[in-house]
C-alpha positions in Angstrom: 87.4 90.4 135.9 88.2 89.8 132.1 91.3 90.4 130.2 92.2 90.9 126.7 95.6 89.8 125.2 96.1 92.6 122.6 98.9 91.2 121.2 99.8 87.2 120.7 100.6 84.9 118.0 98.5 81.8 118.1 99.2 81.8 114.3 102.9 81.2 115.0 104.1 77.7 114.5 105.1 77.4 118.3 101.5 77.8 119.4 99.5 77.0 116.0 99.3 73.2 116.5 98.1 73.8 120.3 95.9 76.8 119.5 92.7 75.3 121.2 94.7 74.2 124.1 96.2 77.6 124.3 92.9 79.3 124.0 91.5 77.1 126.7 94.2 77.9 129.2 93.9 81.5 128.6 90.1 81.6 129.3 90.6 79.4 132.5 92.9 82.4 133.6 90.4 85.1 132.7 91.8 86.1 129.5 88.4 86.1 127.6 89.6 87.8 124.2 93.0 87.3 122.1 94.1 89.6 119.1 96.2 87.4 117.0 99.0 89.5 115.4 100.1 88.9 111.6 103.8 89.3 110.9 103.6 88.4 107.1 101.1 87.5 104.5 100.9 83.7 105.5 100.6 84.3 109.3 98.0 87.2 108.5 95.9 84.6 106.4 96.4 82.0 109.4 95.3 84.6 112.2 92.0 85.4 109.9 91.3 81.7 109.6 91.6 81.2 113.4 89.2 83.9 113.8 86.5 81.8 112.2 86.8 79.1 114.5 86.4 81.1 118.0 84.2 84.1 119.0 87.2 84.9 121.5 89.5 85.6 118.6 90.2 88.6 116.7 93.0 89.5 114.1 95.7 92.0 112.7 97.0 91.7 109.4 100.4 93.1 108.2 104.0 92.5 107.1 106.6 92.9 110.0 109.9 94.8 109.0 111.7 91.7 109.1 109.9 90.6 105.9 109.8 94.2 104.3 111.1 92.8 101.0 108.0 90.9 100.5 105.6 93.6 101.1 105.0 94.3 97.4 102.0 95.3 95.6 100.7 91.7 95.5 101.1 91.4 99.4 99.4 94.8 99.8 96.2 94.0 97.8 96.1 90.9 99.9 96.3 92.4 102.9 93.7 95.1 101.8 91.5 92.0 101.1 92.0 90.4 104.3 91.3 93.6 106.1 87.7 93.6 105.2 87.1 90.4 107.1 84.7 91.6 110.1 87.1 90.2 112.7 90.1 92.0 111.5 90.5 95.0 113.9 93.8 96.6 113.0 96.8 96.6 110.4 100.1 95.1 112.0 102.6 94.2 113.0 104.4 97.0 111.1 107.2 99.2 111.7 111.0 99.3 111.8 113.5 97.1 113.2 117.1 98.5 113.2 118.6 95.9 115.6 118.4 92.9 113.4 118.3 94.6 109.9 117.0 91.6 108.3 115.6 93.7 105.6 117.2 96.9 104.1 116.1 100.0 105.8 115.0 101.4 102.6 112.6 98.4 102.2 111.5 98.6 105.8 110.7 102.1 105.3 108.6 101.7 102.1 106.6 98.6 103.6 105.9 100.7 106.6 104.7 103.7 104.7 102.6 101.5 102.6 101.0 100.0 105.4 100.3 103.3 107.3 98.8 104.4 104.0 96.5 101.2 104.0 95.7 101.8 107.8 94.7 105.3 106.9 92.6 104.6 103.9 90.4 101.7 105.9 90.2 103.8 109.3 92.1 100.9 111.3 94.5 101.5 114.2 98.1 100.0 113.7 100.1 97.7 115.8 103.8 98.7 115.9 107.0 97.1 116.2 110.2 99.0 117.0 113.5 98.0 117.9 116.5 100.4 117.9 114.7 102.8 115.6 112.2 104.9 117.8 113.3 108.5 116.6 112.9 107.3 112.9 109.5 105.4 113.7 108.2 108.3 115.5 109.1 110.8 112.7 106.9 108.3 110.2 104.2 108.4 112.8 104.2 112.2 112.7 103.3 112.2 109.0 100.0 110.1 109.4 98.0 112.3 112.1 95.0 110.6 111.3 96.3 107.0 112.3 96.1 105.7 115.9 97.8 102.6 117.4 99.9 101.0 120.0 103.6 100.8 120.4 103.8 97.1 120.9 106.2 95.8 123.6 107.4 99.4 124.2 111.1 99.5 124.9 112.0 103.0 124.2 113.1 105.7 126.6 110.9 108.1 128.6 111.4 110.6 125.8 110.0 108.0 123.3 107.1 107.2 125.5 106.2 111.0 125.8 106.3 111.5 122.1 104.3 108.3 121.1 101.7 109.3 123.8 101.4 113.0 122.3 100.7 111.6 118.9 97.7 109.8 120.4 99.3 106.2 120.6 99.0 103.5 123.4 101.9 101.7 125.0 101.7 98.0 125.0 103.2 96.3 128.1 104.1 92.6 128.1 106.2 90.2 129.9 109.5 92.5 130.0 107.7 94.6 132.8 108.4 91.7 135.2 112.0 91.4 134.3 114.6 92.6 137.1 116.4 94.5 134.5 113.2 96.4 133.6 113.4 99.2 135.9 113.4 101.9 133.2 110.1 100.5 132.0 108.5 100.2 135.1 109.3 104.0 135.6 107.8 104.8 132.5 104.6 102.7 133.2 104.2 104.4 136.5 103.8 107.8 134.8 101.9 106.4 131.8 98.4 107.8 131.7 95.9 104.9 132.7 93.8 105.5 129.7 96.6 104.9 127.4 97.9 101.6 128.2 97.3 97.9 126.8 98.3 94.5 128.1 100.0 91.9 125.9 101.8 88.7 126.0 103.7 88.6 122.7 103.3 84.9 123.0 105.2 82.6 122.2 107.8 85.0 123.0 109.0 87.3 126.1 107.4 84.8 128.8 106.9 87.0 132.1 108.8 85.7 135.4 108.8 83.1 136.6 108.4 81.5 133.0 111.2 83.9 131.5 113.0 81.5 128.8 110.1 79.4 128.4 107.2 79.4 125.7 104.9 82.1 126.6 101.4 81.7 126.5 98.4 84.2 126.4 97.4 82.4 129.9 100.2 84.3 131.3 98.7 87.7 131.3 97.5 88.0 134.7 101.1 87.9 135.8 101.8 91.0 133.9 98.7 92.7 135.0 99.8 92.1 138.3 103.1 93.9 138.0 101.1 97.0 136.3 98.6 96.8 139.1 101.3 97.0 141.8 103.0 99.9 139.9 99.9 102.0 139.7 98.8 100.9 143.1 95.4 99.9 141.8 93.4 96.5 142.5 93.3 93.9 139.6 89.6 94.7 139.3 90.2 98.2 138.6 93.2 97.6 136.3 90.8 95.1 134.4 88.0 97.6 134.0 90.5 100.4 132.8 92.5 98.2 130.3 89.2 96.7 128.7 88.0 100.3 128.3 91.4 101.2 126.7 90.8 98.1 124.3 87.4 99.3 123.2 88.6 102.6 122.7 91.4 101.7 120.4 90.1 98.9 118.5 86.7 100.3 117.0 85.8 97.0 115.4 85.5 94.9 118.8 
């Protein structure tokens, strides 16, 4: 069996100093590939730099809605340049966050649209962050029918899942699926088409049970896989084969 962590942050300060150790532990757990997700210009550059040090690493580059005020013309030019790197396979993470509102909503929309346009021009998929803004985010996605991507750490309602899937997006499922409080998400995953789900950790955030509240690591991805396999009533081998095919389908540059 092999797994791909489709969303983690070895480029984050909580993991960067130990990125080689985290990668080793992941590979010991069967997680053979990791996609490092940028959330601002500096972390995007760091993700790309790390991919040059291991064939197991790939990157997405983008500006998170929390940092939307810094997504100016200079940042967009820099992202465009970074995206030419052969190990950059997506634009992200981008989107809307109306829970924390760390950037004005107007700036979030502007950064989101600009990066969706960048993804469209480059023919790259997007990695989407959304919190308390699914209706608004899906409305934006409808304006870009040529773009594909993944709703990272999906936490919306069943209606949002249906709309996202209808637009051609994948659902990214992480450690939350193991939480006792996540029955709604488990119900959605049971109904999700098997060819439209990706596994992720979002490390160092959202560690699965029994590590909840501790620093998350890509090595914990098999715990998430076990929960999804149980919900689908399939073997881990079958889940590995399916999700790896899904990864290849979405991320064309892999």
